[in-house]
C-alpha positions in Angstrom: 43.6 53.4 -19.7 40.3 51.8 -20.4 38.4 53.7 -23.1 34.7 54.3 -23.3 33.5 51.9 -26.1 30.1 53.6 -26.4 29.5 55.2 -29.8 29.3 59.0 -29.4 28.2 61.2 -32.3 30.0 64.5 -31.7 29.8 67.7 -33.7 32.8 70.0 -33.4 32.2 73.5 -34.6 35.7 75.0 -34.9 37.4 77.1 -37.6 40.9 76.8 -36.2 42.5 73.6 -37.6 45.0 73.4 -34.7 42.3 73.6 -32.0 40.2 71.0 -33.9 43.1 68.5 -33.9 43.7 69.2 -30.2 40.0 68.6 -29.3 40.0 65.4 -31.4 43.1 64.1 -29.5 41.4 64.9 -26.2 38.3 63.0 -27.2 40.2 59.9 -28.4 42.1 59.7 -25.1 38.9 58.5 -23.4 36.5 57.5 -26.1 37.4 54.4 -28.2 36.0 55.5 -31.5 34.2 58.8 -31.4 32.1 59.6 -34.5 33.2 63.1 -35.2 31.7 65.6 -37.6 33.5 68.9 -38.2 32.0 72.2 -39.3 33.8 75.6 -39.5 30.9 78.2 -39.8 27.5 78.7 -38.5 25.9 78.3 -41.9 27.6 74.9 -42.4 26.7 73.9 -38.8 23.0 74.9 -39.3 22.8 72.8 -42.5 24.5 69.9 -40.8 22.2 69.9 -37.7 19.0 70.4 -39.7 19.9 67.3 -41.8 17.5 64.7 -40.4 20.1 62.0 -41.0 22.4 63.5 -38.3 21.7 63.0 -34.6 24.4 64.3 -32.3 24.9 63.5 -28.7 26.8 66.7 -28.1 27.9 69.9 -29.9 31.4 71.4 -29.0 31.2 75.0 -30.0 33.9 77.6 -30.6 32.5 81.1 -30.0 34.5 82.9 -32.8 33.4 81.7 -36.2 33.9 83.5 -39.5 30.2 84.3 -40.0 28.9 84.6 -36.4 30.3 84.9 -32.9 29.5 85.7 -29.2 25.9 86.1 -28.0 24.4 85.9 -31.5 26.1 82.6 -32.2 25.0 81.1 -28.9 21.4 82.2 -29.4 21.3 80.9 -33.0 22.9 77.6 -32.1 20.5 77.0 -29.2 17.6 77.6 -31.5 18.6 74.6 -33.7 20.0 72.4 -31.0 16.7 71.6 -29.2 17.6 68.2 -27.8 21.4 68.3 -27.9 23.7 69.7 -25.2 26.0 72.5 -26.4 29.4 72.8 -24.7 31.3 76.1 -25.4 35.0 75.8 -25.9 36.6 79.2 -26.0 39.6 81.4 -25.0 37.2 84.1 -23.8 37.4 84.0 -20.0 34.9 86.6 -19.0 33.0 85.3 -16.0 29.9 87.3 -16.5 29.7 86.2 -20.2 30.1 82.6 -19.2 27.3 82.9 -16.5 25.1 84.6 -19.1 25.8 81.8 -21.6 24.8 79.1 -19.1 21.6 81.0 -18.2 20.6 81.0 -21.9 20.9 77.2 -22.1 24.6 76.4 -22.8 25.3 73.0 -21.1 28.9 73.9 -20.1 31.5 76.6 -20.6 35.1 75.4 -20.9 38.3 77.5 -21.5 40.6 76.1 -24.1 43.7 77.1 -22.2 42.6 75.0 -19.2 41.2 72.1 -21.3 42.3 68.5 -20.7 41.2 65.2 -22.1 39.8 64.1 -18.7 37.9 67.4 -18.2 36.4 67.4 -21.7 35.3 63.7 -21.4 33.7 64.3 -17.9 31.9 67.4 -19.2 30.5 65.5 -22.2 29.3 62.6 -20.0 27.8 64.9 -17.4 26.0 67.1 -20.0 24.5 64.1 -21.8 23.3 62.5 -18.6 21.9 65.9 -17.3 19.9 66.4 -20.5 18.6 62.8 -20.2 17.5 63.4 -16.6 16.0 66.8 -17.5 14.0 65.2 -20.4 12.8 62.4 -18.1 11.7 65.1 -15.5 10.0 67.1 -18.2 8.2 64.0 -19.4 7.2 63.1 -15.9 5.9 66.6 -15.3 3.9 66.4 -18.5 2.3 63.1 -17.5 1.4 64.5 -14.1 -0.1 67.6 -15.7 -2.2 65.4 -18.1 -3.3 63.1 -15.3 -4.2 66.1 -13.1 -5.9 68.3 -15.7 -7.6 65.6 -17.7 -8.9 63.7 -14.6 -12.7 63.2 -14.7 -12.7 63.5 -10.9 -12.1 66.9 -9.1 -8.5 67.4 -8.1 -6.5 70.3 -6.6 -3.2 71.1 -4.9 -3.2 73.2 -1.8 -0.5 74.8 0.4 -0.2 72.8 3.7 0.6 76.0 5.7 -1.7 78.6 4.2 -4.4 76.2 2.9 -4.4 78.2 -0.4 -5.5 76.5 -3.6 -2.4 76.4 -5.8 -3.8 74.5 -8.8 -7.3 73.2 -9.6 -8.4 71.0 -12.5 -11.3 71.6 -14.8 -13.4 68.8 -13.2 -13.2 70.6 -9.8 -14.3 73.9 -11.4 -17.3 72.3 -13.0 -18.3 70.2 -10.0 -18.0 73.0 -7.4 -19.1 75.9 -9.6 -16.0 78.1 -9.0 -13.7 79.4 -11.7 -10.0 78.8 -11.4 -9.4 82.5 -10.4 -12.1 82.2 -7.7 -10.5 79.0 -6.4 -7.1 80.8 -6.2 -8.6 83.5 -4.0 -10.0 80.9 -1.6 -8.7 78.4 1.0 -9.8 75.0 2.1 -11.9 76.6 4.8 -14.1 78.2 2.2 -15.5 74.9 0.9 -16.3 73.4 4.4 -19.6 74.0 6.2 -19.3 76.3 9.2 -20.6 73.7 11.6 -17.8 71.3 10.5 -15.0 73.8 11.4 -14.1 72.1 14.8 -13.7 68.7 13.1 -11.8 70.4 10.2 -9.3 71.9 12.6 -8.7 68.5 14.1 -8.2 66.9 10.7 -5.8 69.7 9.8 -3.7 69.0 12.9 -3.3 65.4 11.7 -2.4 66.5 8.1 0.3 68.9 9.4 1.6 66.4 12.0 2.1 63.8 9.2 2.6 65.9 6.1 4.2 63.2 3.9 1.7 60.4 4.8 -1.1 59.3 2.5 -4.4 60.4 4.1 -8.0 59.7 3.3 -11.5 60.2 4.7 -15.1 61.1 4.1 -16.0 64.8 4.7 -18.6 67.4 3.8 -17.9 70.1 1.2 -20.0 73.1 0.1 -20.5 74.1 -3.5 -20.7 77.6 -4.8 -24.5 77.4 -4.9 -24.6 76.4 -1.2 -25.3 72.7 -1.8 -23.6 70.4 0.8 -22.1 67.2 -0.6 -20.5 64.2 1.0 -17.0 63.4 -0.5 -14.4 60.7 -0.3 -11.1 62.5 -0.2 -7.6 61.0 -0.8 -4.5 63.1 -0.5 -0.7 62.8 -0.7 2.3 65.1 -0.2 3.8 66.9 -3.1 6.5 69.6 -3.6 4.7 72.2 -5.8 6.9 75.0 -7.1 9.0 75.0 -4.0 6.1 74.8 -1.6 5.0 72.0 0.7 1.6 71.0 -0.6 -0.9 68.1 -0.8 -2.5 66.9 -4.0 -6.2 66.0 -3.5 -8.5 63.6 -5.3 -12.2 64.1 -4.6 -15.0 61.6 -5.2 -18.6 62.9 -4.6 -20.4 60.1 -2.8 -23.6 62.0 -2.0 -25.8 59.9 -4.3 -24.2 56.7 -3.1 -24.9 57.5 0.5 -28.4 58.5 -0.3 -28.9 55.3 -2.1 -27.5 53.3 0.8 -29.8 55.2 3.2 -32.8 54.4 0.9 -31.8 50.7 0.9 -31.5 50.6 4.6 -35.0 52.3 5.0 -36.4 49.7 2.5 -34.8 46.9 4.5 -36.4 48.3 7.7 -39.8 48.4 6.0 -39.4 44.8 4.7 -38.4 43.7 8.2 -41.6 45.3 9.6 -43.6 43.4 7.0 -41.9 40.2 7.8 -42.5 40.7 11.5 -46.3 41.3 10.8 -46.4 38.1 8.8 -44.4 35.9 11.3 -45.6 37.3 14.6 -48.8 39.4 14.4 -50.6 37.0 12.2 -49.5 34.0 14.1 -51.7 34.7 17.2 -55.1 34.8 15.4 -54.1 31.8 13.3 -53.2 29.9 16.4 -56.6 30.8 17.9 -58.5 29.7 14.8 -56.7 26.3 14.9 -57.7 25.9 18.6 -61.3 26.8 17.9 -61.5 24.4 15.0 -60.2 21.7 17.2 -62.9 22.4 19.8 -65.7 22.5 17.2 -64.7 19.1 16.2 -65.7 17.8 19.6 -69.2 16.2 19.6 -70.2 17.0 23.1 -70.5 20.8 22.7 -73.9 22.3 23.3 -75.3 25.2 21.1 -74.3 27.9 23.5 -70.6 26.8 23.5 -70.7 26.4 19.7 -72.1 30.0 19.4 -69.3 31.4 21.6 -66.6 29.6 19.6 -68.1 30.7 16.3 -68.0 34.3 17.5 -64.4 33.9 18.6 -63.7 32.5 15.2 -65.2 35.5 13.5 -63.1 37.9 15.7 -59.9 36.0 14.7 -60.8 36.2 11.1 -61.3 39.9 11.4 -57.8 40.2 13.1 -56.3 38.3 10.2 -58.1 40.5 7.7 -56.7 43.6 9.4 -53.1 42.2 9.5 -53.4 41.4 5.7 -54.6 44.9 5.1 -51.7 46.4 7.0 -49.2 44.2 5.1 -50.7 45.2 1.8 -50.5 48.9 2.8 -46.9 48.7 3.9 -45.9 46.8 0.8 -47.6 49.4 -1.4 -45.8 52.3 0.4 -42.5 50.5 0.2 -43.0 50.0 -3.6 -43.8 53.7 -4.1 -40.6 54.8 -2.2 
């Protein structure tokens, strides 16, 4: 038989010498060199576990010790074994008691009369791995909670079927003006303008048709004070406390869209100014150039010269008006 060569630190809490030797033999059947520590009372066990130099992978607990036993022993052991799985080894076969022990936090409940080396080894491996996965899940949930609640952008989780708000971060409460309790009494429909309801229903059909797809889009939301804002929304599927839900990230782009609109208006005004400069002014300038050319001819009589000078004056007036219009539009654009 190939033995597990990994180092396991195992605390055996057992006041029966015969049972301790039997458990040790079972462990050595599958583990090459288990590091075993033995205690025989709760007092001794508590002192051993609270010693910071000791770090156990698993605790094997007999339920009948000289100073404590039963429920009291289980509760006191679990209080000091925060990050260590506790496996009960007992001759007490009451099903209800075993279920109650598991519900309190015992990792496994094994009967001594049915114990085998193979069964004990599997239980130890399973319990260690289960605790590892549970710790990873707890850490993952903690990171999610921190990312969600500490996000500077509004976020919430809503039920796909009922549209209820299931969780709302502080940024959303501040930005929209609703308290958490107010949000929880609302649905997504309550933050959408009434005139957008037909479009909202169409968007909802898509979200429900593809519940696990990443979705995004630009929509309009309504704050508590009635202000309508433009938002860039990104959402993804999440299982939240057993309910099919979506987690939402909201970015208010109202100011950005207004800025873009202002830039577009400015560009239009600049285009108008450029058109005045390149087209409207070109006609009188061309006329002036033609008149100057005619005036340079020596064979013009006084009447012809007078007519041309009058035309020249008209063209100069047109240019003056165009310059005035350009100056006015430029000033207006600067003010905006």
